[in-house]
C-alpha positions in Angstrom: 99.2 86.7 117.3 101.4 88.1 114.6 99.8 88.2 111.2 101.9 88.1 108.0 100.7 88.2 104.4 102.9 86.2 102.1 100.3 85.7 99.3 100.8 88.7 97.1 100.7 86.6 93.9 97.1 85.8 94.7 96.1 89.4 95.4 97.6 92.5 97.0 96.1 94.8 99.6 94.7 98.0 98.1 97.0 101.0 98.5 95.6 103.6 100.9 95.9 106.3 98.1 94.1 104.0 95.7 91.3 103.3 98.2 90.8 107.0 98.8 90.3 107.8 95.1 88.1 104.7 94.6 85.8 105.9 97.4 85.7 109.4 95.9 84.4 108.1 92.6 81.9 105.9 94.3 80.3 108.6 96.5 81.1 112.1 95.2 82.0 111.8 91.5 79.4 109.2 90.5 78.4 110.4 87.0 78.2 108.2 83.9 81.2 108.9 81.6 78.9 108.6 78.6 76.8 111.5 79.8 77.4 115.0 78.3 76.6 117.0 81.4 79.1 118.2 83.9 78.8 115.1 86.1 79.6 112.9 83.1 82.4 115.1 81.7 84.1 115.1 85.1 84.2 111.4 85.2 85.1 111.0 81.6 88.2 113.1 82.2 89.2 110.9 85.1 88.8 107.7 83.0 91.0 109.1 80.3 93.7 110.2 82.8 93.7 106.7 84.2 94.1 105.3 80.7 97.2 107.5 80.3 98.6 106.3 83.6 98.1 102.7 82.7 99.7 103.2 79.3 102.7 104.9 80.8 103.3 101.9 83.0 104.0 99.6 80.0 105.3 102.2 77.4 102.1 102.2 75.4 99.8 104.9 73.9 96.6 105.6 75.9 94.6 104.8 72.7 96.0 101.2 73.0 94.5 100.6 76.5 91.1 99.0 76.8 89.7 98.5 80.3 88.3 95.1 81.3 87.0 93.4 84.4 90.4 91.9 85.1 93.1 89.6 83.7 90.8 86.7 82.9 88.6 88.8 80.7 91.6 90.3 79.0 93.1 86.9 78.3 89.8 85.6 76.9 89.4 88.7 74.7 93.0 88.5 73.4 92.7 84.9 72.3 89.1 84.8 71.1 89.3 88.2 69.5 92.4 87.4 67.5 91.0 84.0 66.6 87.7 85.4 65.3 89.2 88.3 63.4 92.0 86.3 61.7 90.4 82.9 61.0 90.7 83.4 57.2 94.5 83.8 57.7 95.0 80.7 59.8 93.7 78.6 62.7 96.9 77.8 64.7 97.8 79.2 68.1 101.0 78.6 70.1 101.0 78.7 73.9 102.8 77.0 76.8 101.8 74.1 79.1 102.1 76.3 82.2 99.8 79.1 81.3 97.1 80.4 83.7 93.8 78.6 83.2 92.4 81.8 81.7 94.6 81.0 78.8 94.5 77.2 78.9 90.7 76.9 79.2 90.2 79.5 76.4 92.5 77.5 74.2 90.4 74.4 75.0 87.3 76.3 73.9 89.0 77.4 70.7 90.0 73.8 69.9 86.3 72.9 70.0 85.7 75.7 67.5 88.2 74.1 65.1 91.4 75.8 66.0 94.7 74.0 66.4 96.7 74.7 69.6 100.3 73.8 70.3 101.2 73.6 74.0 104.9 74.1 74.3 106.8 72.2 77.0 109.0 73.9 79.6 112.3 72.9 81.2 112.9 72.1 84.8 112.9 75.8 85.7 109.6 76.4 83.9 111.1 78.3 81.0 109.9 78.0 77.4 112.7 77.2 74.9 112.8 79.8 72.2 113.8 77.2 69.6 110.6 75.3 70.4 108.6 78.4 69.6 110.4 78.6 66.2 109.8 75.0 65.4 106.1 75.2 66.3 105.3 78.0 63.8 103.4 77.0 60.7 101.9 78.9 57.8 98.6 78.8 59.7 99.9 80.3 62.9 98.1 83.5 63.8 99.0 84.0 67.5 101.6 83.2 70.1 100.5 83.6 73.7 103.2 83.1 76.4 102.9 84.5 79.9 105.4 87.1 81.0 106.0 85.4 84.4 104.5 82.3 85.9 102.0 82.8 88.7 103.1 79.8 90.7 106.9 79.6 90.5 107.6 83.1 89.3 109.8 82.2 86.3 110.2 85.0 83.8 109.9 83.9 80.2 112.2 84.9 77.2 109.5 87.4 76.2 111.8 89.7 74.2 113.2 86.9 72.1 109.7 85.4 71.5 108.4 88.8 70.5 111.2 89.2 68.0 110.4 85.9 66.4 106.7 86.7 66.2 107.3 90.1 64.6 109.7 88.6 62.1 107.1 86.0 61.1 104.2 88.5 61.0 102.4 86.7 63.9 100.6 88.4 66.7 102.2 88.1 70.1 100.2 88.2 73.3 101.5 87.9 76.9 99.6 87.4 80.1 101.5 89.8 82.2 99.2 89.8 85.2 101.9 88.7 87.6 104.5 91.1 86.1 102.8 94.5 85.5 103.6 96.9 88.3 106.4 94.8 89.7 108.8 94.4 86.8 109.7 97.0 84.1 107.8 96.3 80.8 108.0 98.2 77.6 105.6 96.8 75.0 107.6 98.3 72.1 111.0 97.0 73.3 109.5 93.5 73.7 107.5 93.5 70.4 104.3 92.8 72.3 101.1 93.1 70.4 98.6 92.3 73.2 99.1 92.4 77.0 96.8 91.5 79.8 96.9 93.0 83.3 94.8 93.0 86.5 94.6 95.8 89.1 94.4 93.7 92.2 97.9 92.2 91.5 99.6 95.6 92.0 97.7 97.2 94.9 94.7 98.3 92.9 91.1 97.2 93.3 89.6 93.8 92.3 87.3 93.6 89.3 89.3 95.8 87.0 92.1 95.3 84.5 93.1 96.1 81.0 94.1 94.7 77.6 96.8 96.5 75.7 96.1 96.2 71.9 98.8 97.6 69.7 97.5 100.0 67.1 96.8 98.1 63.9 96.2 94.7 65.4 93.2 93.0 63.8 90.9 91.9 66.7 87.2 91.4 67.2 85.5 93.5 69.9 85.4 91.9 73.4 81.6 92.4 73.7 78.8 94.1 71.9 76.0 96.4 73.2 77.3 100.0 73.3 80.0 102.4 72.1 82.1 102.3 75.3 85.9 101.7 75.0 85.7 103.0 71.4 83.1 100.3 70.5 85.5 97.6 71.5 84.1 96.6 74.9 80.5 97.6 75.5 79.1 98.3 78.9 79.1 101.2 81.4 82.6 101.6 82.6 83.6 100.6 86.2 84.7 104.1 87.0 85.8 103.6 90.6 87.8 100.6 89.5 89.3 102.4 86.6 90.5 105.4 88.5 91.8 103.0 91.2 93.7 101.1 88.5 95.1 104.3 87.2 96.3 105.5 90.6 97.9 102.1 91.3 99.7 102.2 87.9 101.0 105.7 88.7 102.3 104.6 92.2 103.8 101.4 90.7 105.7 103.4 88.0 107.1 105.9 90.5 108.2 103.4 93.0 109.1 100.3 91.0 112.9 100.5 91.3 112.7 101.0 95.0 110.2 98.2 95.5 112.1 95.7 93.4 115.2 96.3 95.5 113.2 95.9 98.8 111.2 92.8 97.8 114.2 91.1 96.1 116.3 91.5 99.2 113.6 89.9 101.4 113.1 87.1 98.8 116.8 86.3 98.8 116.9 86.2 102.6 113.9 83.9 102.8 115.2 81.6 100.1 118.6 81.2 101.7 117.1 80.7 105.1 114.8 77.9 104.0 117.6 76.0 102.3 119.8 76.5 105.3 117.2 75.6 108.0 115.1 72.9 106.2 116.7 69.7 104.7 115.3 68.0 101.6 113.8 70.9 99.8 113.8 72.0 96.2 113.5 75.5 94.8 110.8 75.5 92.1 111.3 78.0 89.3 114.4 79.7 87.9 116.9 80.6 90.6 117.6 84.0 89.0 115.1 84.8 86.3 112.1 85.0 88.6 109.7 87.6 89.9 111.2 89.7 92.7 108.8 88.5 95.4 108.2 84.9 94.4 109.5 82.0 96.6 108.3 78.5 95.8 109.7 75.3 97.4 108.8 71.6 97.4 109.2 70.0 100.9 109.8 66.3 100.8 107.5 64.1 102.9 105.1 66.9 103.6 101.6 67.8 102.2 101.3 71.4 101.0 97.8 71.7 102.5 99.1 70.7 105.9 101.9 73.3 105.6 99.4 76.0 104.7 97.1 75.2 107.6 99.9 75.1 110.1 101.4 78.3 108.9 97.9 79.9 109.1 97.7 78.9 112.7 100.9 80.8 113.2 99.5 83.9 111.5 101.3 83.4 108.1 99.2 83.5 104.9 100.7 81.6 102.0 99.6 79.4 99.1 100.3 76.0 97.6 100.0 77.4 94.0 97.5 79.4 92.1 94.6 80.8 94.1 92.3 80.1 91.1 92.8 76.3 91.6 93.4 76.2 95.3 90.1 74.2 95.8 91.4 71.4 93.6 93.1 68.3 95.0 95.0 67.7 91.7 98.7 68.6 91.7 99.7 71.8 90.1 99.9 71.5 86.3 102.8 73.9 86.4 104.9 71.7 88.7 104.1 68.6 86.8 105.1 70.2 83.5 108.4 71.0 85.1 109.0 67.3 85.8 108.2 67.1 89.5 106.5 64.0 90.8 103.0 64.1 92.2 104.4 63.8 95.7 106.7 66.8 95.3 104.0 68.8 93.6 101.6 68.2 96.5 104.4 69.3 98.9 104.9 72.7 97.3 104.6 76.0 99.1 104.4 79.5 97.5 105.4 82.5 99.6 104.9 85.7 97.6 106.2 88.9 99.1 105.1 92.5 98.7 106.0 96.1 99.4 104.7 96.1 103.0 106.7 93.0 104.1 109.6 93.5 106.5 112.8 91.7 107.6 110.9 90.9 110.8 108.4 89.0 108.7 111.1 86.9 107.2 112.8 86.2 110.5 109.5 85.1 112.0 108.7 82.8 109.0 112.2 81.2 109.3 111.6 80.7 113.0 108.2 78.8 112.7 108.5 77.1 109.2 111.3 74.6 110.1 109.5 73.6 113.2 106.3 73.0 111.3 108.1 71.0 108.6 109.9 68.8 111.1 106.7 68.1 113.0 104.7 67.2 109.9 107.5 65.0 108.6 107.6 63.1 111.9 103.9 62.2 111.2 104.2 61.7 107.5 103.2 58.4 105.9 105.3 59.2 102.9 108.3 56.9 102.5 111.9 58.1 103.1 112.8 56.9 99.6 110.4 59.2 97.8 111.9 61.5 95.3 111.2 65.2 94.6 112.3 65.3 91.0 113.9 63.2 88.4 117.1 64.8 89.7 118.1 65.0 93.4 116.4 67.1 96.0 117.8 70.6 96.4 119.9 70.1 99.5 122.9 71.1 97.4 121.3 73.8 95.2 122.9 77.1 94.3 121.3 78.9 97.2 123.7 77.2 99.7 
């Protein structure tokens, strides 16, 4: 049976070159980077070279890159670190209602510590309104945290405009860029970003490693105590194989980004058009243009997303109904609900996220089996024909036609 991976937003396969260097630093070059002998110095050099590669990917200085265990740790550190170090200045943080739970749950924790959090709404395309950001700012605001691109529907936020507002107001600006780094050009200076989170496994690197960019001069508390690693900001022996893998993945992403964006965007457009043409009563979720190159997310009326996933899996296609971090939950996606979708439409959502190894044949196969699956499931569906997808009409006449 043909096997197709359309779940790159959840995780990506490790690039062969990345896997090779990871294995090398697990077996042959195994020294502790804090050791002063030759084994340690060799590894320390590799760690710092990786730091330079990661920095180059986002237009930063290597001294502004701090390695973490992944995006969740980076998000936690950014919010808690800024909150702790700047509490005397203020206790107000602005974020959005569609952030990853690494942000939302951290904000909930900070609320219990006495901080005030504003959760900005989004429009029907999952975009934050820049004017809402301006209106939410108070003299107590110390941080704005808005994700670069949404992990479920792929919508890219007005990061540059929000960064300019934050800089003008003297407020720190953090972006969870886990979905965007390695797939979309980012320059932290151009976007006025003070802190940025990334995760290696989202751009063909290993799992369990990521980084937090902290602009020089930002007042932030250390991520954890216990040693002098990461310039005393994040104690603990470095995950050297993961770090060198992250560095290699960053180098590959930077060198191939333009080519990859073109390739994946072409496949995405063909898949989106094909779904709208072949399947009635569907709605595209997320912005039609301002979205990640490989993200496709639709709601299918009268169909449960879990049934779609299981039937696609039986045909060899791996997809998702939303964020992998909440896939075990029966609750509708908080992102889709924030966009105004009904519970029924949110439950009928399907995310197909494409990557560098997908082909036109993959798209053709999906467009062959998906309509058949949807038609069969609808014939058995208990949902009423008068159900609605959104407060507006279903996307049988959207701009993709």
